[in-house]
C-alpha positions, 0 to 999 in steps of 0.5 A: 396414246390413251385410246390406244391404252384404252383399247388395249384395256378393252382387249384385255377385258374381253379376254378374261372369262369373269368368274367367281370362287366359292368355298366349302368346309366341313365344319364352317361356323360363319353365314353359310354363303360360300363367299370365303373361307369363314362363311363357307358352305358346310356341305354339298347340298347347301351350295347354291347353283345359278343365280347369285350362286354358282355360274359356269365358269366358276370355282368351287375350292372345297377344305378338307372334311367329309362331304355327302355325295351330290348331283352336279346339274348346273345346265351347260351354257356354251363350253363353259367349264365349272371347276371344283377343286381341292383347296391346297396351300398353294392353290385355294382362292381367297385369304380371307378366314383361310388356315393351311390345315384346310389343305393339307388332307383330304375332302372324302365325299360319300358315293355316288357323285353323279354328273349329269350335265356337261363340262365339269372338271373335278380336280383334286389336285395332288396325290400319286401312286397310292396315296395323298389324293386331295380327293377321295370318294369312299367306299360303302361300308356294308353293301347289300346290293348290286350297282355300287358305283362310286361316279356315275355319267348320268346320260349322253355327257360330254367334257368331263374331267377327273384328276387326283381322285381316290376312288376305292370300291368295297372289295372282293369281300362283298360279291355285287357288281361294283364300278368305280366310274359308270357311264353306260349311254354314251359319252365324248371328250372325257379326260380321267387323269392321275386317279387311284381306282382300286377295289373294285370288280370293274374300274371304269365301264364305258359305253359308246365313248368316243375321243376320250383319254385315260392316262396317268392312272394307278389301278390296283386289286380288280377282282372277278366272280359269276356276278361282277366280271372283273373287266378293267375297263369295260367297254363298248363301241369305242372311237378315238379313245386314248389309254395311256401311262397307265400303272395296272397292278394286281388284280384277278380279271377278264382282260384290262381294256375289254372292247367287246361287251354289249350290243350288238356284236359286230364292231366294238372299237375303232382307233383306239390307242394303248400305249405306255402302260405298265401291267403286272402282277395280275391272275388273270383267268381268260382276258389279257390287257386288251382283249376282245370277245369272239362275237366282236372285232375291232379296226385301227386299234394299237397297242404299242410299248407296254410292259407286262410282267407277271401276267398269268393267263391263256391270253396275255396279249392282244386277243381278238386282234386278228378277229374281223375283215380289217384285222391287218389295221391292228397293229401290235409293235414295241412291247415287252413281256416278262413271265407271262402266260400265253400271249396272243399277239393278233395278225400285225406284230413285230419289234415286240421283246419277250423272254422265250423267243421271239414269237415268230417276228421277224425283229423280234427279241427274246431274251429278256431277263429280270436283270432288264429291270431296276429291281424285279422283286421290288417291282420296279421295272424301269430298264437297266439297259436298252433292249433291241432297237423298237421302231419309231410308231409315229403315229400316236404323237403321245408315245413320243415319250415313256410313261414318265416324259422320257423322250423315246429314243433319248439315247439313240435307241427306241426301247421297247416296253413302257420305259425309255432307257435314258443312259444316265443323262437325265438321273432317276431322281431328277427325272422324278422331280420333272415329272412332279413338276409337270403336273403342278397346277400353273394355271392360277399362277399364269393368270396372277403374272397375266394381270400383273403384266396388264397392270404395269402395262397400263401405268407405263401406257398412261404416262406417254 
């Protein structure tokens, strides 16, 4: 039986990817070697990379404080990540030297933070809406030149995750080219999730991204000028990307998602899925929520179950979906528009809801009023009643839940718009708790239980 135990122990050892924890704390006064909270590195430029320092698979915990900009350039090793995490009370590594006061605020960084290799996770761990984020990238104090990027993916990068980070640029008071996240060369398998991205001309610039997900972010206050086009997400040559469950508020822009920039002209996006987003209070100039320039076209793209409210633009829909020989492959369904200007719908559209008629749709709904929303004046756009039945979209699979995680057709009707009406089965307060719990970082708890289970099993087998 002991041989069996040894075999199981070997499997356990092989299943673990051994890693080390390292620590950074503003104001630390120990040996500055990153081994615990007493002897933590004091700033980003104190980190030892490679060798006895940070290697692939390791975790870097960062306490509250102010830190300089840095470039993350540790060479990739297969598909092994480096994890950079905001230290919080529930997850901070060692207890040696720890004080809960190190984990109840923000870690602020100067700009820009640059990723020049692959496989990184930058995770502030906490935050929602417009406040409470573990990481924050500070705006430049007095900008005086273009290219004010807060975060940069340098080169053709892969597998970078950015979560729970407040990115605030300089705002419209400085008429310079501003971008919160800049990735101009290429990229694949990135995840940009649960961030607050605001006060910038362009929120995100992507070129040749594929298999990426942009989800659960709060975008606010972008602007446009001759020097800085106000595209929410300026994109080109995109493939298999998903943009879902985001909130976009208050901008003057040339379109939120704009896969029609750069060269060459022609096909600019394939199989991009945009669903479950709330877009409101946008004073657009020429662009809509999904905007394609006249010299570009997209194929196999979808715009499903989005809610668009108070969008002042001459193209408050999916402008350009009807361009190109294969425009019929672009689908626009189950969306809800209220108090919007001219709405472009593309070639293949149906089952949408409007406040000004059915827009010639066979299954369109044209009677939306402010009474459909919980509090229109207060910008609460959850539904007070079911809409007319939309159509089950099937693909993408993620559209089976709404922007806050409620299952589609939970009351028997697949509602139109970002929010599903739940006829009282799940009270809003409980639903909010469910959503928040779903975002808690559970991996440290999982590994603790995993190790405990193996320890108990080992003791049992040794006694047999």
